[in-house]
N, C-alpha and C positions, 0 to 999 in steps of 0.2 A: 605688383609682385614683391618689389623691394620692401614696401611698407609692411606687407604680411610677414616677410622674413624677419624684419627687425622686431615686430610685435611678438612673433613666435619665440624668438630668442629671449626677449625680455620676460615673457611668461614662463619660459623654461627655467630661467634663473630664479624667478620667484618660487616656482614649484619645488625646486631643489633646495630651497631654504638658504641660498647664497646671500651673504650680507650685502648691504648697500655699498660696502667698500669695494666690492668686485664689479659693480655696475658702472657704466660710463658716468662721468661727473655731471654731464648735462641731463641725466635722467634720475632725479631724486625719487625716493620711494613713493611720495605722494603722487607724482606724475605716473609712476608705474601702476599704482592702484587705479588711477583714473583711466589709463589705457586698458587695463584688465577689464574694468567695469564696462568701458565703451565696447570692447571686443565682444563680451557676452551679450550686451544689448543689441549690437549689430547682427550677431549670429541669430538671435531670436527674431529680430525684425525681418531678416531675409526669409526665415521659415514661416513667419506669422501668417501670410496670406493663404497658406495651404493647410492651416490647422482649423478644424471645425469643432464646434460643441455638439455633443450628442445627448439627447434626452429620451428616456423611455417612459412609456405609460402602460400601466396594467401589468399583468403577468404574475408569476409566483412571488410571494413575499420571502420565501425561504427555499434554499436548495441545500439539502442535507442539513448540516449544522450551521450553515452560513445564512445570515439574513441578507438578502439581496439589497444592493444600494438603490436609492431613489434619486440621488443627485446627478448632476450632469457629468459626463465623461468626455473623452476626446477621440478624434479621428484625424486622418490625413488624406487629402485629395491625391489620387493617383492617376486620374485621367481628366482631360478637359471636359468630357461629356458627363461627369457626375459620378464616377466610381470613387468610393471612399473606403480605405482600409482602416480597421480598428481591431481592438482586442476582443476575442470571443467571450472573455469574462464579462464584458458589459451587457451581454444578452443572455446570460444563463437562466434568467428568470422568465424567458420566453415572453417578452412584452407584446402587448396587443398592437402597439404602434410605436414608431421611432421617428423622432424629429431631429433634423440637422440644421444648425444655424451657422451660416458663414460669417467670417470676420466683418463683412460689410453690413450685417444685420439681417440679411435675407434668410428666411426660414422655409424649409422644405420637408415634406414627409419622405421617409426613406423606406426602402424594402431591403430585406436580407437576400442577397444573391446566393451566397453559399458560405460555409464555414470550413476552415482547415482545423481539424481536431488534433493534428499532430503538433503544429506550431501555434495553435490557439489564436488564430486570426479569423476575422469575419469581414467579408466584402459586402458593402452596402451600395445602393444606387439611388441617386436623386435626379430629378429632371432639371438639370441646369447645364449651361454651356459656357465655354471659354473660361474655365476655372484654371487657376495657376497651379502648375505642377512643380514640385521641388526638385532640386538637383541631388542625385544620390552620390554618396561617397563610393568611389571604386573599391572593390574588395582588397586590392593590393595596397591601398592607402591606410587601411585599418591597422592600428598598432596599439599594443599595450602601453599605457601611460599617457596617451593623448587626451586632450580635454574632451569631455562629453557633457552635453547640456540636455537635460530632460525637460521637455515642454509639454504643456497641456492647455486646453481651452475649457475653462469652467465658468466662473461667474463674470469675468471681465472680457468683453468682446474686443476691446481695442488692444489689450496686451495679454500675451499668454503667461501662464505661471512658469516659473523658471527654477530649476534646481541644477547646481553645477557639481561636477565630479570629474573623475577620469575613467578611462577604459581600464578595468582591473584584470580582465582576462578575455580571451577570444575562444571561440569554439567550445563554449560551456554547454551544459545539458546535452551531452553526447553530440557535440558538434553543431547544435542548432542555434546558439545564442551568443551575443556579446554580453559580457558582464560589466556593470558599472557600479560605482559607489555613490552616484548621485541618488538622492532620495526619490523613491518611486512610490506613489500612492495610488489607490483606485481612481482618483480624479484624473490622473494622466495615463492610466492604462489605455492603450490605443493611440496615444500621442507619439510624437517623434523624439528620437534621440539624435542630436545633431552635433557636428564638430564645431571648432572655433570659427570656421568659415561659413557656418550656416548651412552646410550640406547635410543631407539626411543620411544618418548612419543606419538607423533601423527603427522598428516599431516596438514600443514598450508593451510587454505582456508579463503576466505572472507565470512563472515556471518553477518546477522543483526537480532537483537531480534524482530523487528517489520515488516521488509520488507521481501519479498521473490523474487525469480527470479535470473537470471543469474548474475546480477551485484550487488545484494544486499550486502552491507557491504564494497564494494570497497572504498567508500568515507572515510572510517576510517583508511586507511593505514597510517603508521607512526604516529598514534595518541596516542600510548601508550595502545591501546586496540586491541589485535589480538586474533585469534581463531585457534585452531587445533582440528581435529577430532581424538579422542583417537585411538591409534593403535589397541587396543583390538577390537574396533568396526569396524575398517577398515579390519582387518583380517577375521571378521565374514562375511563381505559383499563381499569380493573378489570372493569366489566361485560362488555367484549369478551373479556377473558381468561377470565372466569368461564364462558364458553360452552365452554371446553375447546379452543379453536382458537388455535394460535400466531399471533403477529403478526410480519410481516416488513417491512423497509423497502420503500417503494414505488419502483419504477423506471419512468422515462418513456421513455428511449432516445434522448436527444439529446446532442450535444456542441456547444458554442459556439466560434466562431472567437475568436482571441485567447488569451492565456495569463495566468493569475493571477486571484485573486479580485477584484482591483480593475480588471480589464479592462472597458472599456465597449463592446467589440465584441459585439453581440447577435445577429449572424447565426448561423443554425443551420448549423454546419459539416457535421454528419452527422445523419441520422435513421436509427436502427438498423433493420435488416431485421427484420420480424416484431414490432416493438416497439409499445407503445401509441401512441407518437407517430406512427408510420407508419400504423397502422390508423385513427387519428383523421383523417389527411389532411395532416399537416405534411410539408414538403418541405425538403431542403437548400437554403439560400439565403434562406429566410424570415427576417425580422427580428422577434425577440421583443420585444414592448413591454409586455405585461401577463401576470401569472400570478394566477389567482383574483381578477381585477378589480383587482389591485394593480400599479401602475406599477413596472417593473423597468428599471434602467439599468446595473447592475453584475452581474458574475458572482456575487458574494457574495449579492446580493439574490435571485437565482434559487435558490442553494443553500439559503438560509434558508427558502424556501417548500417546496421539494421534499424536503429532507432531514429534514423533520419529519412527513412523510406516510407512511401505510402502504400496502402492497399492498391493492388493493380500493378505496382512496380515489379520488375523481374530482377532476381538476384541469382548470380552463379556461385556455386559452392564446389570447392575441390577438396576431396577427402582421401585418406588412405583407408583401406579396408583389409582386414585379415583375410589372407588367401588371394588377394588381388595383386598381380605383379606390378602394376603401375597405379598412380593416383587416378581417381575417378572424378569426373566433373558433372554436376547436375545443374539444371536451371529450374527455379521455382518462382511462381507468381504469387506474391504475398496477398494475404486475404485480410478482410476487416474483422472477421470473427473466427474463432477456433471452436471446434466441438469441445464442450466443457470436459475437463479432465475427470476421469472416473477410474478408480483402481478396482481390481478384483478383490473378492472377499472369500476367504477360506472358511471361516466359521469356528475358530477355536479361541479359547482364553489360555494363554501360556501359564505354566507353573512359575511362580515368582520365587526364584532360588535365593537362598541365603548368600550374602556377599562372599563368604569364605568357602562356598560349596563348589566343588569341581564336578561337572557332569558332562555327559555327551548328548549333543542334540538339544532339542527343546521339548520339555515335558508338556503334556496336554492336561490342563486343569479341568477344563469343561468344554464340551462340544455343544455349540448352539443348535437348538432344534431346527430341523428342516434346512440346515445349511449344507454347503457343498461338502464340507468335511464329514458330516453325518451321513449324507447320501453315498459318499465313497467308502464308508465303513470305519472311519476314525473313531476311537473311543477314548474316554478319560483314562489317564495313566499311561497311554501310549507315549512314545518319544519319537519325534520327527527328526530323522537323521539327515535326509537329503530332500531337496526340492528341485525338481527338474535337473537331476544329476549333479547338483551343486551341494556340497556338504554344508550343513547348517550348524553353526557354532553358538548362536544366541537367538533370543526372541527378536532382537533388533534386526539381525540379518534375515531371518525368515520374513519379517514384516517388509523389509526392503525388497526382497525377491517377489513377494506376492504383490506389493504395491506397484511393481513395474509391469504387471499384466492387467488386462481388462476383464470385466465380466464376460462370461462365455468362453474365455480362453481355457484351453486344456493344460493340465500340468501333471507331473508324476511325483509320487511321494514314496520315500523309503522310510518306514517306521520300524521301531523296535517294540514288540509286544511280548511280554513274558520272556524277555531276553532272546527273542527270535525275530529275524528280519522279515518284514512283510512289505511287498510292493503293491501299490494301488494307483489308479488314475483318478483325477479329480477335475471337475468342470466348475470353475470359479463362478461366483454369483455377484449380484449387487449387494451393497451393504444394506441390511434390513432397516426399516423405518419403525421398528418397535423394540421394546425392551423385553427380554425373556421374563416370564412370570417368576422364575426361580433361578437364581445364580448362587451356587454355594459359596460361602466365604472360605478363604484360604486360612487355615489355622496358622497363627504366628505365635511362637513360644512366648509366654508371658515373662515379663521382667518385674522385679519388685521395685517399689519406690526407692528403697535404699540402694539398689544396684545402680539405678539411674542417677541418684544423688551422688554416689561415689564417683561416677564418671562425669559429674557436673552437667548432666543433661536435664534441661528444664522441661517438666511435663505439667499437665493439668491446664487449668484456665488462668491466663495471666495477661497483663497489659504492659506495654513497653513503648518507648519512643525509639524511632529509628536513629541509630548512632549519627551524631552530627546534624540532627534535624530536630525541629520542634514538633514535627508531625508524629502522630501516635497510631498504634494498632493494637488489637487484642488477638489472642490466639488460644486455641485449645489443642493440646497434644495428648492423645490417649495415655492414661496413667501407666498402662502396660507396654508402652513404646519400646521396641527392640531395635537397636541401631544396626543389627546385622541384616535387616530387611528394609526394602524400600516401601515408603508409604505414598499414598495419593495426597494431593494438596488442594483443598477447596478454598478459593479466594472469594470471600464474601464482599460484594459491592452493595453497600446499603442504599436504599432509596433516599432521595432528598428529604431532609427533615427528621429522619429517624434512623439511628444506627441499628436498631432491632437486635442489639447484642444479646440480651437476655433470651429473646425468642429463639434466635438461631442456636445459641448454646444449648438450651434445654431441648429443642426439637431434634438437633442433630447429634448430640453427644453419644447416644447409644448406637446410632447408625455408623458414626465414625469409628467407634470401638470395634464394631463387627466387621467393617469393611477396610480397616487399616487406612483411615484418612485423617489428616491434620487439617484444622481450620485456621485461617488467618483472616482477620477483618480490618483492613486499613480504614481509618476514619478521615473523612473529608475535613480540610482545614476549617471550612465553614459548613457546618452540618446540614445547612438547608440546600446546598448544591455542591456538585462536583465541578471543578474547573478542569478544562481540558489539559492544562499544563500539569495537573496532578497525576497524569499517567506515569511520569517518571518516578514519582514517589511510590506508586503501587508496584512498578517493576522492581524498584530497589527493595521493597519489603519482601517480594517473592524471592529474589536472589539471596536476601539475607536468610530466609528460611531454608533455602537450598544449602547454604553453607553450614547451618546449624544441625540440620536433620538429613537423613537419607531419603530423598524424594525421587519418586519415579517420574522422569520427564514426560512419559506418555500419559500420566494421570494428573496433570495440573489443569484445573478447570476453574472457570468463573461461575459464580452463582449470584443471582440478583432477583429483585422483586420490583414490580411496577416500573416507575420512571427511572430506577437505577439501571435498567436494562440498557439505556442509551450509552452510558459510560462503560458498561461491561463490554458492549460490542466495540466501542472505540478501542478499548484495551486489546481485545482479541485480534482485531484486524491490524493494529499497529505493531503488536509483538507476536507475529505469526509463529516464530520459532519457540515461543515460551508456553503458549496456552494450547491445549488440545481439545477443549470443549467449553461451551457456554450453555448454561441452563438458566432459564428465566421463568418466573411465575408471574402471571398477570402483566407481562411485558412483551414487547415485540421488537423486531428489527425494522426501523422506520425508513431506512435508505437502502439502496441497492448494495449488496455486499460485493467485495472484490472477487475476482476469479478464484476458484479453488486452487490451492497450491499443493502439488503432489508431494513436495518434500516436507510440508508441515500440514498434515490433514487436520481439519477442525470439525468436530461434531457439535450439533446444536440440539437443544431440547427446549420445547415450549409447553408449559402447563397453563392453560387458559380456562377461565370460568365460562361454562356454556350459557349461563344466564346473563352474561354481559353482552348486550347487542353489539357493542363496538368490536368485540373479539371476532364476531362473525365476518366483519369487514376485512379481517386480516388474511382471509383465505387466499386471495390473489398473491399477496406478498409471500406467503408460505409456499405456494405453488412455484413461484419464481425461484425461491431458494432451492427447492427440490430439483427444478430444471437445471440449475447450476451445479447439481450433483454434490451438494453438501449433505452428508449423512444427517438426517433430521428426524426427530421424534416430535410428533404433535399430539398432545394429550388434552382432551376436553374434560374439565372437571364438572360432573353432572350431579353432584350432591346438593345439599341445601346451603352451601356456603354462599355468602354474599359476595358480589363482585368487588374485587380489590382486596379481599381477605387473604391472609397467607394460607397456603394449602394445609390440609390435615395430614396426619402421619402416613397413611397408606400411599399418598402421592409422593411424599418425601422419600419414602422407602424405595419407590420406583426410581426416583432420581439417584438415590444411592446405588441401586443396581446398575443404572446407566453409567455412573461415574466409575463403578468397579469394573466395568467392561470397556473402558476407553483404550486399554491396551490390547483389545481384540485384534485378531489377524484374519 
């Protein structure tokens, strides 16, 4: 014990950067380096007998955008009779067989017992006995700043791979993980993180604070930020996994008003239909004050409780409710899946008012045929003054109120028609999966080129570089652009190998003039492909256009063709708050989309050549998108165009109408 204390003090002095002048005279720096090296090696040696090499055979070569690894990875023995814990990432390719090699060279086939999809762990079983079990670090002993040693078993059986760092944070990823600055790579995912005494701190896994899914956090490997699930939590979950049943994150089905993890707005903005929260009796407008008897005052505190629980776990919620004399407490059993969000649809296009125009209510520019609004008797040129007895002051407010209801919900309208009030009831519908054959354009007063030039507004077709960057883009702003009105923004994502600038400009120029749309076409740094890290460049281009021109945030959409669709969908799902639509021609969505977001609705449009047999195979994927309640238009091109060709004008005009109706309510 005394030896460990002396060594710990010596290592502490080294870590703090204290000069050799402060160290005991009998301990020169070279001796301390030797002691340090010996300590790391001893810690690895103590853990070594319990680290196994894992190899997979067969399975998928690619999961989403990620090419699955074929090299060996790591695992840790957790029972004498052959239970092994590893990272779920090692098995995302669903291998046909798994082989486990022990440090003594013995090799066994392994079976997957179950997977924890919340903490991204997988429990394996091999037929072996008398395996060595490591000693776990007690939870109370974990401290920020202590040594952390990441180990893995890859090519060398006699010695594990070693990466040394410190514990840089505890309870990261919403309370689930230890954070270390030791380098973590896919080869040691599933391996152990140990302390200087060789005790097991946790199991290394890829995790992300913001993203979820099988590959979340993988992009951070070797970045100086790595995560491990604390062994105390792993030991708690192993008995549940050993039953053979997968564990999934628990979902409650609420959203809070306010934005950001530090928001203190604790009102329930939405209670999802069919969710545990709704079944328990919670209602929109309730104010959350406690979770599992713990006071909560920040969004982050709510996440820290809920995002560490599994489907099947029970949570208690205490709320205050308008009209209730005392706080109310409810119990909800979390679920694995929620009913996909779906908002109600009224069926109008609002009038786009000039920026300097003061009006009452929301003007109706167009009523969509067979919509709820048309059936209720709403007409073009009406003005909607109230929705469900709430005064309507803007199109954004009306959309917010409608968005909080579901299809089939009833609502009341107060409208002004010919300066007379008219009341009517409306039954909301699903968002249609087709584009109206005719949508009238809204007349925008024309401006002369000289007027725009006087105000230093750049119009027409031009090319520029993003300020402070070597990356470039082209744009087209209608010559008659009027800064008092908001325009749509079409972000053209070119397919690999061809910017198609001339084609897009010529085919879309007249459509954009009629529909009030600006085009911007970012260019990939290497025209033959888009790199995923270029998403930030595209975002910067869009925000630059928003600063220069009056852009309607509800009509910013991505347009792409063929293989450019992959990058377009990457952008749409990464920047949910920025884009409201994605239209692709001869392209598809190749991976499962994220859940629909009620705060940032996203509409999709697919135009596919009917003569291309590959497009027929996309139907199951499109059916899945519809099941997830993404408003989706699927158009088959049945003319004589060859597969892969860019669509002709009539189909582009339909996409123009679709884009012109993205602000529909």
